[in-house]
ROZA-901520 format. One record per residue (C-alpha): x, y, z. Coordinates in steps of 0.02 Angstrom, whole numbers, padded with zeros to 5 digits, always signed. Example, Ala and Ser with C-alpha at 12.3 -4.5 7.8 and 13.67 -1.06 7.14 Angstrom:
<paros>
+00615-00225+00390/+00684-00053+00357/
</paros>
This chain:
<paros>
+11662-07353-08729/+11517-07263-08827/+11348-07334-08794/+11276-07382-08963/+11116-07424-08885/+11072-07252-08887/+11127-07212-09051/+10965-07181-09173/+11063-07244-09303/+11100-07409-09229/+10946-07427-09127/+10816-07556-09196/+10658-07469-09250/+10477-07551-09224/+10405-07583-09397/+10244-07480-09400/+10084-07580-09373/+09979-07623-09525/+09805-07555-09529/+09670-07698-09516/+09630-07648-09709/+09816-07677-09764/+09814-07849-09674/+09658-07888-09751/+09703-07845-09919/+09866-07941-09886/+09778-08096-09833/+09667-08098-09998/+09818-08082-10100/+09908-08228-10018/+09756-08358-10024/+09624-08421-10144/+09476-08502-10056/+09347-08384-09935/+09203-08407-09867/+09084-08261-09824/+08991-08263-09664/+08857-08144-09587/+08725-08155-09445/+08576-08261-09456/+08414-08197-09514/+08498-08061-09603/+08455-07886-09644/+08503-07784-09789/+08675-07731-09713/+08721-07920-09678/+08667-07994-09847/+08715-07835-09942/+08895-07847-09857/+08911-08016-09894/+08853-08016-10058/+08969-07848-10103/+09125-07943-10035/+09078-08105-10132/+09073-08006-10294/+09244-07914-10247/+09321-08072-10204/+09267-08137-10376/+09328-07997-10463/+09489-08019-10398/+09477-08204-10463/+09453-08293-10308/+09357-08450-10258/+09199-08396-10132/+09057-08466-10051/+08920-08371-09959/+08864-08423-09798/+08705-08408-09681/+08643-08512-09553/+08454-08449-09599/+08486-08424-09765/+08421-08283-09880/+08255-08208-09820/+08112-08190-09939/+08108-07997-09932/+08282-08013-09995/+08259-08135-10149/+08272-08008-10269/+08460-07984-10235/+08564-08064-10367/+08707-08165-10258/+08887-08189-10364/+08905-08354-10283/+08809-08501-10192/+08745-08484-10027/+08758-08624-09915/+08655-08640-09746/+08775-08799-09668/+08968-08814-09702/+08924-08989-09768/+08850-08912-09909/+09036-08851-09966/+09078-09029-10003/+09262-09024-10074/+09282-08821-10056/+09378-08808-09911/+09408-08619-09863/+09569-08549-09842/+09504-08394-09720/+09312-08365-09684/+09248-08184-09669/+09118-08157-09530/+09026-07995-09564/+08928-07866-09457/+08908-07994-09319/+08940-07910-09149/+08995-08081-09077/+09008-08265-09116/+08837-08313-09061/+08765-08204-09204/+08848-08318-09355/+08792-08470-09271/+08864-08625-09184/+08930-08714-09338/+09053-08574-09376/+09090-08521-09197/+09144-08707-09173/+09238-08732-09318/+09423-08725-09343/+09405-08602-09489/+09524-08451-09479/+09400-08290-09454/+09417-08117-09513/+09287-08010-09399/+09236-07858-09494/+09107-07768-09407/+09035-07602-09339/+08954-07638-09172/+08998-07572-09002/+09079-07707-08891/+09137-07830-09029/+09258-07942-08921/+09376-07951-09072/+09342-08152-09099/+09454-08162-09255/+09623-08205-09300/+09603-08032-09407/+09489-07902-09330/+09425-07742-09419/+09301-07663-09313/+09248-07481-09322/+09087-07427-09231/+09103-07261-09326/+09043-07344-09483/+08872-07324-09535/+08863-07514-09602/+08978-07643-09647/+08950-07604-09826/+09050-07451-09797/+09189-07552-09753/+09179-07677-09905/+09186-07525-10005/+09344-07460-09932/+09413-07632-09961/+09342-07629-10151/+09431-07450-10165/+09588-07541-10090/+09610-07651-10240/+09552-07535-10363/+09392-07616-10413/+09242-07500-10447/+09091-07513-10375/+08981-07541-10513/+08849-07686-10555/+08806-07810-10432/+08938-07751-10328/+08886-07573-10315/+08704-07615-10286/+08739-07740-10144/+08832-07599-10056/+08693-07481-10096/+08565-07614-10009/+08689-07624-09843/+08701-07434-09836/+08522-07396-09860/+08461-07532-09735/+08579-07470-09591/+08552-07288-09622/+08359-07302-09639/+08390-07234-09813/+08483-07093-09755/+08366-07043-09607/+08482-07099-09474/+08606-07003-09364/+08745-07117-09451/+08707-07023-09618/+08875-06944-09642/+08933-06827-09783/+09056-06983-09820/+08904-07110-09819/+08828-06988-09943/+08955-06982-10055/+08981-07154-10059/+08799-07167-10107/+08830-07033-10243/+08969-07131-10319/+08858-07289-10326/+08713-07205-10422/+08841-07097-10531/+08916-07288-10576/+08759-07347-10645/+08643-07375-10499/+08444-07349-10557/+08393-07266-10386/+08202-07307-10443/+08201-07474-10508/+08313-07521-10338/+08191-07449-10223/+08055-07527-10297/+08122-07688-10260/+08190-07659-10089/+08030-07569-10027/+07888-07669-10111/+07910-07821-10024/+07774-07823-09890/+07641-07973-09869/+07464-07973-09823/+07516-08060-09681/+07623-07920-09633/+07463-07794-09639/+07366-07903-09552/+07498-07937-09404/+07514-07754-09387/+07337-07719-09366/+07339-07851-09228/+07488-07777-09142/+07453-07589-09168/+07279-07625-09086/+07373-07653-08916/+07514-07513-08929/+07555-07447-08762/+07648-07290-08693/+07730-07253-08554/+07820-07104-08461/+07704-06976-08532/+07717-07043-08715/+07906-07050-08711/+07912-07238-08738/+07797-07353-08854/+07785-07528-08845/+07709-07661-08966/+07696-07849-08916/+07678-07988-09032/+07626-08149-08971/+07645-08327-09058/+07456-08322-09073/+07465-08156-09164/+07573-08237-09296/+07471-08386-09312/+07301-08282-09320/+07393-08183-09482/+07485-08332-09547/+07639-08209-09540/+07816-08251-09499/+07949-08160-09392/+08010-08087-09562/+07822-07982-09558/+07895-07902-09403/+08025-07801-09473/+07999-07624-09480/+07871-07609-09351/+07978-07545-09210/+08030-07402-09344/+07864-07358-09383/+07799-07344-09211/+07949-07218-09169/+07865-07097-09277/+07743-07057-09138/+07736-06879-09080/+07850-06859-08930/+07905-07046-08928/+08089-07062-08893/+08119-07239-08877/+08007-07368-08959/+08000-07556-08925/+07943-07727-09017/+07920-07875-08904/+07918-08035-09020/+07872-08190-08924/+07982-08328-09024/+07956-08468-08909/+07869-08495-08724/+07961-08418-08607/+08080-08307-08733/+08048-08146-08790/+08145-08046-08938/+08160-07870-08897/+08198-07731-09048/+08234-07556-08984/+08247-07391-09079/+08291-07222-09017/+08358-07048-09083/+08512-06939-09051/+08583-06960-08888/+08442-07080-08818/+08532-07238-08789/+08440-07386-08853/+08605-07513-08831/+08620-07453-08662/+08439-07535-08630/+08485-07690-08742/+08644-07718-08624/+08544-07718-08462/+08471-07888-08534/+08636-07953-08624/+08614-07881-08796/+08696-07749-08893/+08690-07662-09065/+08697-07477-09103/+08668-07321-08994/+08493-07298-09086/+08457-07466-09134/+08490-07615-09028/+08409-07795-08975/+08412-07920-08847/+08303-08072-08790/+08219-08102-08624/+08175-08251-08538/+08013-08253-08448/+07827-08212-08499/+07778-08066-08627/+07711-07968-08468/+07872-07989-08371/+07972-07940-08526/+07867-07770-08552/+07891-07716-08350/+08065-07765-08360/+08116-07681-08508/+08003-07512-08493/+08086-07487-08311/+08253-07516-08399/+08213-07394-08537/+08130-07269-08419/+08289-07267-08312/+08402-07231-08471/+08296-07083-08525/+08287-07020-08350/+08466-07023-08334/+08484-06927-08501/+08403-06786-08433/+08483-06762-08281/+08602-06630-08253/+08793-06677-08245/+08867-06641-08072/+09038-06550-08070/
</paros>
């Protein structure tokens, strides 16, 4: 008797698995109402990619709302949003999303308890290492410079041009997470995408003026206080600045005014890893780390339960500022020393 199980003409074939991008396109095609959420205290990539996805969904005739638990930061108030941004699900009223997109969140904690504890069906789009695939649909690609690059790919999938507010929001996401094309994640593909957006009508001069010229006098006062106490370790390889609640109050500054300080001290000659420590509440210190090339800031952040990217990561330390500085410097020193050790065969 002939064994039909070995006949390639009769053996069932496994259908090819749809890519995350294709699955997301199918999901958008099949549904009408969407919520787009990003991590609390959004940066340019979080808010830019959210606004871009909102604009894309609207261009496709969908009903959409944006969500962020802490709202829009002042330094990004100039960015036009395609639809209302809510800070609570109660603000949605009768709007019931078919699906919720969660953007730029390395884990569910970053989007906030309200979304994490909801029954919403989630699409997780992210580029952080170690993302645990918390969505019903997950598109996680650490090779992407910004989530905005992934939203651009989705727009191309639908044939929607990267013009107007959509293009501007994508450009914001890209310049934010590439340090305005100065970080190691600035690939030819990233530059080609930026070129496409500029070629589609973005005024780079006008955009850059809005993006960069957002500092406050309070920020200058805060930085003056913080930089007066800058510390270096390991023969200048590690640079640390602490920001206490007392400094914030004296300068009448907010945590938004701390943005950019960790990148600034990284510019000191010889520094391989820069660290800022910000006292959020008594006994809780927010750590921000930046590095260059192979120097692994994420490995330091992971030591304290945090994460992010190789050259840009963060974590939270429970303890005093003095304890945090000692612990983080020790961890950073160990990581940098390991990078110098020769591999053993």
